[in-house]
N, CA, C, O and the ligand as a Tripos MOL2 file, in Angstrom:
@<TRIPOS>MOLECULE
protein
  289   287    73     0     0
PROTEIN
NO_CHARGES

@<TRIPOS>ATOM
      1 N         -17.6770   23.0990   76.8980 N.3       1 MET1
      2 CA        -17.7150   24.0760   77.8760 C.3       1 MET1
      3 C         -19.0870   24.5380   78.2680 C.2       1 MET1
      4 O         -19.9670   24.6010   77.4110 O.2       1 MET1
      5 N         -19.2920   24.8270   79.3790 N.am      2 ARG2
      6 CA        -20.6090   25.2760   79.9840 C.3       2 ARG2
      7 C         -20.3970   26.6580   80.6790 C.2       2 ARG2
      8 O         -19.3730   26.8910   81.3220 O.2       2 ARG2
      9 N         -21.3260   27.4930   80.5370 N.am      3 SER3
     10 CA        -21.2860   28.8240   81.2060 C.3       3 SER3
     11 C         -22.5620   28.9160   82.1040 C.2       3 SER3
     12 O         -23.6860   28.6550   81.6740 O.2       3 SER3
     13 N         -22.2850   29.3260   83.4500 N.am      4 VAL4
     14 CA        -23.4730   29.4960   84.3060 C.3       4 VAL4
     15 C         -23.3510   30.9850   84.8820 C.2       4 VAL4
     16 O         -22.2550   31.5210   85.0470 O.2       4 VAL4
     17 N         -24.4580   31.5490   85.1460 N.am      5 GLU5
     18 CA        -24.5790   32.8180   85.7650 C.3       5 GLU5
     19 C         -25.0930   32.6100   87.1390 C.2       5 GLU5
     20 O         -26.1520   32.0120   87.3360 O.2       5 GLU5
     21 N         -24.3220   33.1190   88.1470 N.am      6 LEU6
     22 CA        -24.8830   33.0420   89.4880 C.3       6 LEU6
     23 C         -25.2120   34.4620   90.0650 C.2       6 LEU6
     24 O         -24.6770   35.5040   89.6840 O.2       6 LEU6
     25 N         -26.1150   34.3580   90.9850 N.am      7 SER7
     26 CA        -26.3940   35.6190   91.8540 C.3       7 SER7
     27 C         -26.0330   35.3930   93.2050 C.2       7 SER7
     28 O         -26.5200   34.4320   93.8000 O.2       7 SER7
     29 N         -25.1730   36.2270   93.8080 N.am      8 ALA8
     30 CA        -24.6720   36.2370   95.1190 C.3       8 ALA8
     31 C         -24.8650   37.5250   95.8690 C.2       8 ALA8
     32 O         -24.0620   38.4440   95.7090 O.2       8 ALA8
     33 N         -25.9130   37.6370   96.6960 N.am      9 MET9
     34 CA        -26.1820   39.0380   97.3360 C.3       9 MET9
     35 C         -25.1110   39.6460   98.0810 C.2       9 MET9
     36 O         -25.0950   40.8730   98.1810 O.2       9 MET9
     37 N         -24.1870   38.9230   98.6330 N.am     10 ASP10
     38 CA        -23.1750   39.2930   99.5330 C.3      10 ASP10
     39 C         -21.9830   39.9450   98.8820 C.2      10 ASP10
     40 O         -21.1020   40.4550   99.5750 O.2      10 ASP10
     41 N         -21.9340   39.9400   97.5720 N.am     11 ILE11
     42 CA        -20.8610   40.6100   96.8150 C.3      11 ILE11
     43 C         -21.0370   42.1310   96.9780 C.2      11 ILE11
     44 O         -22.0800   42.7080   96.6740 O.2      11 ILE11
     45 N         -19.9220   42.7520   97.4870 N.am     12 SER12
     46 CA        -20.1740   44.1880   97.7330 C.3      12 SER12
     47 C         -18.9590   45.0030   97.2600 C.2      12 SER12
     48 O         -19.1440   46.1900   96.9950 O.2      12 SER12
     49 N         -17.7250   44.4670   97.1310 N.am     13 CYS13
     50 CA        -16.5440   45.1480   96.8180 C.3      13 CYS13
     51 C         -15.4540   44.3840   96.0390 C.2      13 CYS13
     52 O         -15.6400   43.2160   95.6960 O.2      13 CYS13
     53 N         -14.2990   45.0610   95.7580 N.am     14 ASN14
     54 CA        -13.1980   44.3890   95.0880 C.3      14 ASN14
     55 C         -12.6180   43.2190   95.8700 C.2      14 ASN14
     56 O         -12.0930   42.2870   95.2610 O.2      14 ASN14
     57 N         -12.6950   43.2360   97.1800 N.am     15 HIS15
     58 CA        -12.1870   42.2430   97.8910 C.3      15 HIS15
     59 C         -13.0570   40.9640   97.6690 C.2      15 HIS15
     60 O         -12.5730   39.8380   97.5510 O.2      15 HIS15
     61 N         -14.3360   41.2410   97.6270 N.am     16 CYS16
     62 CA        -15.1510   40.0110   97.4230 C.3      16 CYS16
     63 C         -14.9860   39.4220   95.9650 C.2      16 CYS16
     64 O         -15.0770   38.2210   95.7120 O.2      16 CYS16
     65 N         -14.7490   40.3470   95.1020 N.am     17 LYS17
     66 CA        -14.4680   39.9500   93.6320 C.3      17 LYS17
     67 C         -13.0530   39.0980   93.5660 C.2      17 LYS17
     68 O         -12.9590   38.1070   92.8410 O.2      17 LYS17
     69 N         -12.0900   39.5130   94.2890 N.am     18 ASN18
     70 CA        -10.7450   38.7280   94.3690 C.3      18 ASN18
     71 C         -11.0080   37.4730   94.8880 C.2      18 ASN18
     72 O         -10.6540   36.4590   94.2870 O.2      18 ASN18
     73 N         -11.6800   37.4350   96.1030 N.am     19 THR19
     74 CA        -11.8910   36.1930   96.8080 C.3      19 THR19
     75 C         -12.6000   35.1160   95.9150 C.2      19 THR19
     76 O         -12.2420   33.9410   95.8360 O.2      19 THR19
     77 N         -13.6250   35.6670   95.2750 N.am     20 ILE20
     78 CA        -14.4630   34.7160   94.4500 C.3      20 ILE20
     79 C         -13.6410   34.2310   93.2160 C.2      20 ILE20
     80 O         -13.6560   33.0610   92.8320 O.2      20 ILE20
     81 N         -12.9110   35.2460   92.6170 N.am     21 GLU21
     82 CA        -12.1790   34.9150   91.3730 C.3      21 GLU21
     83 C         -11.0270   33.8620   91.7120 C.2      21 GLU21
     84 O         -10.7920   32.9180   90.9590 O.2      21 GLU21
     85 N         -10.3350   34.0870   92.8830 N.am     22 ASN22
     86 CA         -9.2390   33.2170   93.2560 C.3      22 ASN22
     87 C          -9.8050   31.8450   93.6230 C.2      22 ASN22
     88 O          -9.3060   30.8150   93.1710 O.2      22 ASN22
     89 N         -10.8870   31.8450   94.4760 N.am     23 GLY23
     90 CA        -11.4700   30.5430   94.8940 C.3      23 GLY23
     91 C         -12.0740   29.8010   93.8070 C.2      23 GLY23
     92 O         -11.8120   28.6000   93.7430 O.2      23 GLY23
     93 N         -12.8580   30.3310   92.9230 N.am     24 ILE24
     94 CA        -13.4860   29.5310   91.8980 C.3      24 ILE24
     95 C         -12.5290   29.1760   90.8510 C.2      24 ILE24
     96 O         -12.6940   28.1220   90.2360 O.2      24 ILE24
     97 N         -11.5160   29.9720   90.5780 N.am     25 THR25
     98 CA        -10.4970   29.5270   89.5280 C.3      25 THR25
     99 C          -9.7130   28.3890   90.0120 C.2      25 THR25
    100 O          -9.0290   27.7470   89.2140 O.2      25 THR25
    101 N          -9.7590   28.0810   91.2850 N.am     26 GLY26
    102 CA         -8.9660   27.0040   91.8740 C.3      26 GLY26
    103 C          -9.6250   25.5900   91.6380 C.2      26 GLY26
    104 O          -8.9880   24.5510   91.8120 O.2      26 GLY26
    105 N         -10.9530   25.6170   91.2260 N.am     27 ILE27
    106 CA        -11.6680   24.4100   90.9620 C.3      27 ILE27
    107 C         -11.2720   23.8180   89.6130 C.2      27 ILE27
    108 O         -11.3800   24.4400   88.5560 O.2      27 ILE27
    109 N         -10.7940   22.5450   89.7230 N.am     28 ALA28
    110 CA        -10.3670   21.8300   88.4410 C.3      28 ALA28
    111 C         -11.4490   21.8700   87.4440 C.2      28 ALA28
    112 O         -12.6070   21.5650   87.7290 O.2      28 ALA28
    113 N         -11.0480   22.2690   86.2050 N.am     29 GLY29
    114 CA        -11.9850   22.2880   85.0710 C.3      29 GLY29
    115 C         -12.5770   23.6730   84.8430 C.2      29 GLY29
    116 O         -13.2460   23.8320   83.8220 O.2      29 GLY29
    117 N         -12.4040   24.6900   85.6810 N.am     30 VAL30
    118 CA        -12.9570   25.9180   85.5890 C.3      30 VAL30
    119 C         -12.0090   26.7630   84.6690 C.2      30 VAL30
    120 O         -10.8070   26.8170   84.9320 O.2      30 VAL30
    121 N         -12.5290   27.4090   83.6130 N.am     31 SER31
    122 CA        -11.5740   28.1200   82.7050 C.3      31 SER31
    123 C         -11.6350   29.6340   82.8020 C.2      31 SER31
    124 O         -10.6800   30.3390   82.4750 O.2      31 SER31
    125 N         -12.7750   30.1120   83.2580 N.am     32 SER32
    126 CA        -12.8370   31.5980   83.5460 C.3      32 SER32
    127 C         -13.9920   31.9200   84.5310 C.2      32 SER32
    128 O         -15.0420   31.2800   84.5760 O.2      32 SER32
    129 N         -13.6700   33.0290   85.3460 N.am     33 VAL33
    130 CA        -14.5710   33.5100   86.3530 C.3      33 VAL33
    131 C         -14.6220   35.0700   86.1440 C.2      33 VAL33
    132 O         -13.6000   35.7530   86.0710 O.2      33 VAL33
    133 N         -15.8290   35.5480   86.0580 N.am     34 GLU34
    134 CA        -16.0000   37.0510   85.9930 C.3      34 GLU34
    135 C         -17.0800   37.4730   87.0180 C.2      34 GLU34
    136 O         -18.2180   37.0140   87.1100 O.2      34 GLU34
    137 N         -16.5260   38.3950   87.7360 N.am     35 VAL35
    138 CA        -17.4980   38.9630   88.9140 C.3      35 VAL35
    139 C         -18.0130   40.4110   88.5580 C.2      35 VAL35
    140 O         -17.2100   41.3060   88.2950 O.2      35 VAL35
    141 N         -19.2520   40.5950   88.5570 N.am     36 ASP36
    142 CA        -19.8070   41.8880   88.3590 C.3      36 ASP36
    143 C         -20.2890   42.3820   89.7270 C.2      36 ASP36
    144 O         -21.3050   41.9300   90.2540 O.2      36 ASP36
    145 N         -19.5460   43.2960   90.2620 N.am     37 ILE37
    146 CA        -19.8080   43.7810   91.6670 C.3      37 ILE37
    147 C         -21.1790   44.4670   91.7230 C.2      37 ILE37
    148 O         -21.9530   44.1710   92.6330 O.2      37 ILE37
    149 N         -21.5060   45.3520   90.8110 N.am     38 GLU38
    150 CA        -22.6360   46.0670   90.7620 C.3      38 GLU38
    151 C         -23.9530   45.1920   90.7330 C.2      38 GLU38
    152 O         -24.9330   45.4250   91.4410 O.2      38 GLU38
    153 N         -23.8600   44.2380   89.8960 N.am     39 ALA39
    154 CA        -24.9780   43.3690   89.6130 C.3      39 ALA39
    155 C         -25.0350   42.2050   90.6090 C.2      39 ALA39
    156 O         -26.0410   41.4990   90.6870 O.2      39 ALA39
    157 N         -23.8770   41.9960   91.4220 N.am     40 LYS40
    158 CA        -23.8610   40.9400   92.2910 C.3      40 LYS40
    159 C         -23.9950   39.6350   91.6520 C.2      40 LYS40
    160 O         -24.7110   38.7500   92.1200 O.2      40 LYS40
    161 N         -23.2530   39.5030   90.4970 N.am     41 ARG41
    162 CA        -23.3190   38.3150   89.6840 C.3      41 ARG41
    163 C         -21.9860   37.7610   89.3180 C.2      41 ARG41
    164 O         -21.0190   38.5130   89.1930 O.2      41 ARG41
    165 N         -21.8980   36.4720   89.1410 N.am     42 VAL42
    166 CA        -20.7230   35.7990   88.8580 C.3      42 VAL42
    167 C         -21.0050   34.8750   87.5110 C.2      42 VAL42
    168 O         -22.0060   34.1610   87.4400 O.2      42 VAL42
    169 N         -20.1010   34.9530   86.5310 N.am     43 THR43
    170 CA        -20.2800   34.1400   85.3990 C.3      43 THR43
    171 C         -19.0530   33.1670   85.3660 C.2      43 THR43
    172 O         -17.9020   33.5890   85.2610 O.2      43 THR43
    173 N         -19.3530   31.9030   85.4570 N.am     44 VAL44
    174 CA        -18.3300   30.8860   85.4660 C.3      44 VAL44
    175 C         -18.3250   29.9950   84.1670 C.2      44 VAL44
    176 O         -19.3870   29.5190   83.7670 O.2      44 VAL44
    177 N         -17.2780   29.7920   83.5820 N.am     45 VAL45
    178 CA        -17.1420   28.9420   82.3550 C.3      45 VAL45
    179 C         -16.3030   27.7180   82.8530 C.2      45 VAL45
    180 O         -15.2360   27.8400   83.4540 O.2      45 VAL45
    181 N         -16.8840   26.5470   82.5480 N.am     46 PHE46
    182 CA        -16.1210   25.4070   82.9470 C.3      46 PHE46
    183 C         -16.3200   24.2020   82.0970 C.2      46 PHE46
    184 O         -17.2540   24.1770   81.2960 O.2      46 PHE46
    185 N         -15.5180   23.2260   82.2200 N.am     47 ASP47
    186 CA        -15.6190   21.9890   81.3580 C.3      47 ASP47
    187 C         -16.5930   21.0900   82.0720 C.2      47 ASP47
    188 O         -16.2450   20.6350   83.1620 O.2      47 ASP47
    189 N         -17.7800   20.7820   81.5770 N.am     48 GLU48
    190 CA        -18.7620   20.0580   82.3130 C.3      48 GLU48
    191 C         -18.3920   18.6020   82.5700 C.2      48 GLU48
    192 O         -19.1260   17.8970   83.2630 O.2      48 GLU48
    193 N         -17.2170   18.1150   82.0020 N.am     49 TYR49
    194 CA        -16.8670   16.8680   82.1980 C.3      49 TYR49
    195 C         -15.8690   16.7700   83.5040 C.2      49 TYR49
    196 O         -15.6090   15.6940   84.0430 O.2      49 TYR49
    197 N         -15.3850   17.9370   83.9050 N.am     50 ARG50
    198 CA        -14.4950   18.0150   85.0020 C.3      50 ARG50
    199 C         -14.9620   18.6440   86.1240 C.2      50 ARG50
    200 O         -14.4910   18.3180   87.2130 O.2      50 ARG50
    201 N         -15.9190   19.6020   86.0390 N.am     51 ALA51
    202 CA        -16.5890   20.2950   87.1810 C.3      51 ALA51
    203 C         -18.1070   20.2640   86.9090 C.2      51 ALA51
    204 O         -18.6310   20.0360   85.8190 O.2      51 ALA51
    205 N         -18.7450   20.5380   88.1090 N.am     52 LYS52
    206 CA        -20.2150   20.5980   88.0590 C.3      52 LYS52
    207 C         -20.6060   21.9080   88.6390 C.2      52 LYS52
    208 O         -19.8210   22.5400   89.3440 O.2      52 LYS52
    209 N         -21.8530   22.3480   88.3460 N.am     53 THR53
    210 CA        -22.3570   23.5470   88.8060 C.3      53 THR53
    211 C         -22.4340   23.4370   90.3280 C.2      53 THR53
    212 O         -22.1180   24.3970   91.0300 O.2      53 THR53
    213 N         -22.8690   22.2260   90.8720 N.am     54 ASP54
    214 CA        -22.9230   22.0720   92.3400 C.3      54 ASP54
    215 C         -21.5680   22.2930   92.9820 C.2      54 ASP54
    216 O         -21.5030   22.8400   94.0830 O.2      54 ASP54
    217 N         -20.5310   21.9080   92.3650 N.am     55 THR55
    218 CA        -19.1620   22.1740   92.8910 C.3      55 THR55
    219 C         -18.9570   23.6360   93.0800 C.2      55 THR55
    220 O         -18.4720   24.1040   94.1100 O.2      55 THR55
    221 N         -19.3730   24.4050   91.9750 N.am     56 VAL56
    222 CA        -19.0410   25.7720   92.0990 C.3      56 VAL56
    223 C         -19.9460   26.3920   93.1750 C.2      56 VAL56
    224 O         -19.4620   27.2370   93.9270 O.2      56 VAL56
    225 N         -21.3000   26.0020   93.2990 N.am     57 LEU57
    226 CA        -22.0800   26.6200   94.2970 C.3      57 LEU57
    227 C         -21.5240   26.2040   95.7120 C.2      57 LEU57
    228 O         -21.5520   27.0140   96.6380 O.2      57 LEU57
    229 N         -21.0550   25.0220   95.8570 N.am     58 ALA58
    230 CA        -20.4900   24.6550   97.1720 C.3      58 ALA58
    231 C         -19.2560   25.5350   97.5130 C.2      58 ALA58
    232 O         -19.0700   25.9390   98.6600 O.2      58 ALA58
    233 N         -18.4970   25.7940   96.5810 N.am     59 GLU59
    234 CA        -17.2490   26.6330   96.7760 C.3      59 GLU59
    235 C         -17.7080   28.1180   97.0930 C.2      59 GLU59
    236 O         -17.1450   28.8180   97.9340 O.2      59 GLU59
    237 N         -18.6810   28.4810   96.4070 N.am     60 MET60
    238 CA        -19.2540   29.9690   96.6800 C.3      60 MET60
    239 C         -19.5960   29.9770   98.1170 C.2      60 MET60
    240 O         -19.1490   30.8750   98.8300 O.2      60 MET60
    241 N         -20.3410   29.0650   98.5910 N.am     61 ALA61
    242 CA        -20.8540   29.0100   99.9240 C.3      61 ALA61
    243 C         -19.5850   28.9750  100.9430 C.2      61 ALA61
    244 O         -19.5420   29.6800  101.9520 O.2      61 ALA61
    245 N         -18.6290   28.1330  100.5860 N.am     62 GLU62
    246 CA        -17.4910   27.9810  101.4270 C.3      62 GLU62
    247 C         -16.6530   29.2720  101.5590 C.2      62 GLU62
    248 O         -16.0300   29.5550  102.5820 O.2      62 GLU62
    249 N         -16.6880   30.0530  100.4100 N.am     63 LEU63
    250 CA        -15.9440   31.3160  100.4510 C.3      63 LEU63
    251 C         -16.6680   32.3950  101.1240 C.2      63 LEU63
    252 O         -16.1530   33.4850  101.3740 O.2      63 LEU63
    253 N         -18.0000   32.0390  101.4450 N.am     64 GLY64
    254 CA        -18.7880   33.0520  102.2330 C.3      64 GLY64
    255 C         -19.7230   33.7970  101.3960 C.2      64 GLY64
    256 O         -20.2530   34.8230  101.8240 O.2      64 GLY64
    257 N         -19.9560   33.3420  100.2310 N.am     65 TYR65
    258 CA        -20.9330   33.9670   99.1890 C.3      65 TYR65
    259 C         -21.9260   32.9060   98.6100 C.2      65 TYR65
    260 O         -21.8140   32.4500   97.4720 O.2      65 TYR65
    261 N         -22.8960   32.5600   99.4850 N.am     66 PRO66
    262 CA        -23.9610   31.6350   99.1100 C.3      66 PRO66
    263 C         -24.5860   32.1790   97.7760 C.2      66 PRO66
    264 O         -24.9040   33.3660   97.7040 O.2      66 PRO66
    265 N         -24.7620   31.3370   96.7360 N.am     67 ALA67
    266 CA        -25.1950   31.8050   95.4450 C.3      67 ALA67
    267 C         -26.2380   30.9910   94.9430 C.2      67 ALA67
    268 O         -26.4270   29.8690   95.4150 O.2      67 ALA67
    269 N         -26.9650   31.4750   93.9860 N.am     68 GLU68
    270 CA        -28.0190   30.7280   93.2970 C.3      68 GLU68
    271 C         -27.8670   30.8930   91.7720 C.2      68 GLU68
    272 O         -27.4850   31.9660   91.3030 O.2      68 GLU68
    273 N         -28.1580   29.8570   91.0170 N.am     69 VAL69
    274 CA        -28.0560   29.8860   89.5040 C.3      69 VAL69
    275 C         -29.2360   30.7580   89.0350 C.2      69 VAL69
    276 O         -30.3810   30.5600   89.4410 O.2      69 VAL69
    277 N         -28.9220   31.6940   88.1940 N.am     70 ILE70
    278 CA        -29.9670   32.4800   87.4850 C.3      70 ILE70
    279 C         -30.0340   32.2090   85.9960 C.2      70 ILE70
    280 O         -31.0230   32.5300   85.3370 O.2      70 ILE70
    281 N         -28.8770   31.5620   85.4260 N.am     71 ALA71
    282 CA        -28.9680   31.2420   83.9890 C.3      71 ALA71
    283 C         -27.8870   30.3190   83.7580 C.2      71 ALA71
    284 O         -26.7960   30.4530   84.3120 O.2      71 ALA71
    285 N         -28.1890   29.2740   82.8590 N.am     72 GLY72
    286 CA        -27.2080   28.2630   82.5260 C.3      72 GLY72
    287 C         -27.4660   26.9050   83.2630 C.2      72 GLY72
    288 O         -26.7120   25.9500   83.0780 O.2      72 GLY72
    289 CU        -16.4110   42.8530   99.5030 Cu       73 CU73
@<TRIPOS>BOND
     1     1     2 1
     2     2     3 1
     3     3     4 2
     4     3     5 am
     5     5     6 1
     6     6     7 1
     7     7     8 2
     8     7     9 am
     9     9    10 1
    10    10    11 1
    11    11    12 2
    12    11    13 am
    13    13    14 1
    14    14    15 1
    15    15    16 2
    16    15    17 am
    17    17    18 1
    18    18    19 1
    19    19    20 2
    20    19    21 am
    21    21    22 1
    22    22    23 1
    23    23    24 2
    24    23    25 am
    25    25    26 1
    26    26    27 1
    27    27    28 2
    28    27    29 am
    29    29    30 1
    30    30    31 1
    31    31    32 2
    32    31    33 am
    33    33    34 1
    34    34    35 1
    35    35    36 2
    36    35    37 am
    37    37    38 1
    38    38    39 1
    39    39    40 2
    40    39    41 am
    41    41    42 1
    42    42    43 1
    43    43    44 2
    44    43    45 am
    45    45    46 1
    46    46    47 1
    47    47    48 2
    48    47    49 am
    49    49    50 1
    50    50    51 1
    51    51    52 2
    52    51    53 am
    53    53    54 1
    54    54    55 1
    55    55    56 2
    56    55    57 am
    57    57    58 1
    58    58    59 1
    59    59    60 2
    60    59    61 am
    61    61    62 1
    62    62    63 1
    63    63    64 2
    64    63    65 am
    65    65    66 1
    66    66    67 1
    67    67    68 2
    68    67    69 am
    69    69    70 1
    70    70    71 1
    71    71    72 2
    72    71    73 am
    73    73    74 1
    74    74    75 1
    75    75    76 2
    76    75    77 am
    77    77    78 1
    78    78    79 1
    79    79    80 2
    80    79    81 am
    81    81    82 1
    82    82    83 1
    83    83    84 2
    84    83    85 am
    85    85    86 1
    86    86    87 1
    87    87    88 2
    88    87    89 am
    89    89    90 1
    90    90    91 1
    91    91    92 2
    92    91    93 am
    93    93    94 1
    94    94    95 1
    95    95    96 2
    96    95    97 am
    97    97    98 1
    98    98    99 1
    99    99   100 2
   100    99   101 am
   101   101   102 1
   102   102   103 1
   103   103   104 2
   104   103   105 am
   105   105   106 1
   106   106   107 1
   107   107   108 2
   108   107   109 am
   109   109   110 1
   110   110   111 1
   111   111   112 2
   112   111   113 am
   113   113   114 1
   114   114   115 1
   115   115   116 2
   116   115   117 am
   117   117   118 1
   118   118   119 1
   119   119   120 2
   120   119   121 am
   121   121   122 1
   122   122   123 1
   123   123   124 2
   124   123   125 am
   125   125   126 1
   126   126   127 1
   127   127   128 2
   128   127   129 am
   129   129   130 1
   130   130   131 1
   131   131   132 2
   132   131   133 am
   133   133   134 1
   134   134   135 1
   135   135   136 2
   136   135   137 am
   137   137   138 1
   138   138   139 1
   139   139   140 2
   140   139   141 am
   141   141   142 1
   142   142   143 1
   143   143   144 2
   144   143   145 am
   145   145   146 1
   146   146   147 1
   147   147   148 2
   148   147   149 am
   149   149   150 1
   150   150   151 1
   151   151   152 2
   152   151   153 am
   153   153   154 1
   154   154   155 1
   155   155   156 2
   156   155   157 am
   157   157   158 1
   158   158   159 1
   159   159   160 2
   160   159   161 am
   161   161   162 1
   162   162   163 1
   163   163   164 2
   164   163   165 am
   165   165   166 1
   166   166   167 1
   167   167   168 2
   168   167   169 am
   169   169   170 1
   170   170   171 1
   171   171   172 2
   172   171   173 am
   173   173   174 1
   174   174   175 1
   175   175   176 2
   176   175   177 am
   177   177   178 1
   178   178   179 1
   179   179   180 2
   180   179   181 am
   181   181   182 1
   182   182   183 1
   183   183   184 2
   184   183   185 am
   185   185   186 1
   186   186   187 1
   187   187   188 2
   188   187   189 am
   189   189   190 1
   190   190   191 1
   191   191   192 2
   192   191   193 am
   193   193   194 1
   194   194   195 1
   195   195   196 2
   196   195   197 am
   197   197   198 1
   198   198   199 1
   199   199   200 2
   200   199   201 am
   201   201   202 1
   202   202   203 1
   203   203   204 2
   204   203   205 am
   205   205   206 1
   206   206   207 1
   207   207   208 2
   208   207   209 am
   209   209   210 1
   210   210   211 1
   211   211   212 2
   212   211   213 am
   213   213   214 1
   214   214   215 1
   215   215   216 2
   216   215   217 am
   217   217   218 1
   218   218   219 1
   219   219   220 2
   220   219   221 am
   221   221   222 1
   222   222   223 1
   223   223   224 2
   224   223   225 am
   225   225   226 1
   226   226   227 1
   227   227   228 2
   228   227   229 am
   229   229   230 1
   230   230   231 1
   231   231   232 2
   232   231   233 am
   233   233   234 1
   234   234   235 1
   235   235   236 2
   236   235   237 am
   237   237   238 1
   238   238   239 1
   239   239   240 2
   240   239   241 am
   241   241   242 1
   242   242   243 1
   243   243   244 2
   244   243   245 am
   245   245   246 1
   246   246   247 1
   247   247   248 2
   248   247   249 am
   249   249   250 1
   250   250   251 1
   251   251   252 2
   252   251   253 am
   253   253   254 1
   254   254   255 1
   255   255   256 2
   256   255   257 am
   257   257   258 1
   258   258   259 1
   259   259   260 2
   260   259   261 am
   261   261   262 1
   262   262   263 1
   263   263   264 2
   264   263   265 am
   265   265   266 1
   266   266   267 1
   267   267   268 2
   268   267   269 am
   269   269   270 1
   270   270   271 1
   271   271   272 2
   272   271   273 am
   273   273   274 1
   274   274   275 1
   275   275   276 2
   276   275   277 am
   277   277   278 1
   278   278   279 1
   279   279   280 2
   280   279   281 am
   281   281   282 1
   282   282   283 1
   283   283   284 2
   284   283   285 am
   285   285   286 1
   286   286   287 1
   287   287   288 2
@<TRIPOS>SUBSTRUCTURE
     1 MET1         2 RESIDUE 1 A MET
     2 ARG2         6 RESIDUE 1 A ARG
     3 SER3        10 RESIDUE 1 A SER
     4 VAL4        14 RESIDUE 1 A VAL
     5 GLU5        18 RESIDUE 1 A GLU
     6 LEU6        22 RESIDUE 1 A LEU
     7 SER7        26 RESIDUE 1 A SER
     8 ALA8        30 RESIDUE 1 A ALA
     9 MET9        34 RESIDUE 1 A MET
    10 ASP10       38 RESIDUE 1 A ASP
    11 ILE11       42 RESIDUE 1 A ILE
    12 SER12       46 RESIDUE 1 A SER
    13 CYS13       50 RESIDUE 1 A CYS
    14 ASN14       54 RESIDUE 1 A ASN
    15 HIS15       58 RESIDUE 1 A HIS
    16 CYS16       62 RESIDUE 1 A CYS
    17 LYS17       66 RESIDUE 1 A LYS
    18 ASN18       70 RESIDUE 1 A ASN
    19 THR19       74 RESIDUE 1 A THR
    20 ILE20       78 RESIDUE 1 A ILE
    21 GLU21       82 RESIDUE 1 A GLU
    22 ASN22       86 RESIDUE 1 A ASN
    23 GLY23       90 RESIDUE 1 A GLY
    24 ILE24       94 RESIDUE 1 A ILE
    25 THR25       98 RESIDUE 1 A THR
    26 GLY26      102 RESIDUE 1 A GLY
    27 ILE27      106 RESIDUE 1 A ILE
    28 ALA28      110 RESIDUE 1 A ALA
    29 GLY29      114 RESIDUE 1 A GLY
    30 VAL30      118 RESIDUE 1 A VAL
    31 SER31      122 RESIDUE 1 A SER
    32 SER32      126 RESIDUE 1 A SER
    33 VAL33      130 RESIDUE 1 A VAL
    34 GLU34      134 RESIDUE 1 A GLU
    35 VAL35      138 RESIDUE 1 A VAL
    36 ASP36      142 RESIDUE 1 A ASP
    37 ILE37      146 RESIDUE 1 A ILE
    38 GLU38      150 RESIDUE 1 A GLU
    39 ALA39      154 RESIDUE 1 A ALA
    40 LYS40      158 RESIDUE 1 A LYS
    41 ARG41      162 RESIDUE 1 A ARG
    42 VAL42      166 RESIDUE 1 A VAL
    43 THR43      170 RESIDUE 1 A THR
    44 VAL44      174 RESIDUE 1 A VAL
    45 VAL45      178 RESIDUE 1 A VAL
    46 PHE46      182 RESIDUE 1 A PHE
    47 ASP47      186 RESIDUE 1 A ASP
    48 GLU48      190 RESIDUE 1 A GLU
    49 TYR49      194 RESIDUE 1 A TYR
    50 ARG50      198 RESIDUE 1 A ARG
    51 ALA51      202 RESIDUE 1 A ALA
    52 LYS52      206 RESIDUE 1 A LYS
    53 THR53      210 RESIDUE 1 A THR
    54 ASP54      214 RESIDUE 1 A ASP
    55 THR55      218 RESIDUE 1 A THR
    56 VAL56      222 RESIDUE 1 A VAL
    57 LEU57      226 RESIDUE 1 A LEU
    58 ALA58      230 RESIDUE 1 A ALA
    59 GLU59      234 RESIDUE 1 A GLU
    60 MET60      238 RESIDUE 1 A MET
    61 ALA61      242 RESIDUE 1 A ALA
    62 GLU62      246 RESIDUE 1 A GLU
    63 LEU63      250 RESIDUE 1 A LEU
    64 GLY64      254 RESIDUE 1 A GLY
    65 TYR65      258 RESIDUE 1 A TYR
    66 PRO66      262 RESIDUE 1 A PRO
    67 ALA67      266 RESIDUE 1 A ALA
    68 GLU68      270 RESIDUE 1 A GLU
    69 VAL69      274 RESIDUE 1 A VAL
    70 ILE70      278 RESIDUE 1 A ILE
    71 ALA71      282 RESIDUE 1 A ALA
    72 GLY72      286 RESIDUE 1 A GLY
    73 CU73       289 GROUP 0 **** ****
């Protein structure tokens, strides 16, 4: 398992949180998604053999929340 922390400046409310959690959870291999609205950060845990950080970043952009990796 691999854990990455992302920063996405467009996160502002619970709607954003739900959109991101639902969208990222839908990626095969992702086991958990946590959104911190205040910090505008997302922590994603995934199986590195089934998913890639790039896949998560692409899905974030697709959902309307372009993100960058800050840790992991
Ligand atoms: Cu929002």
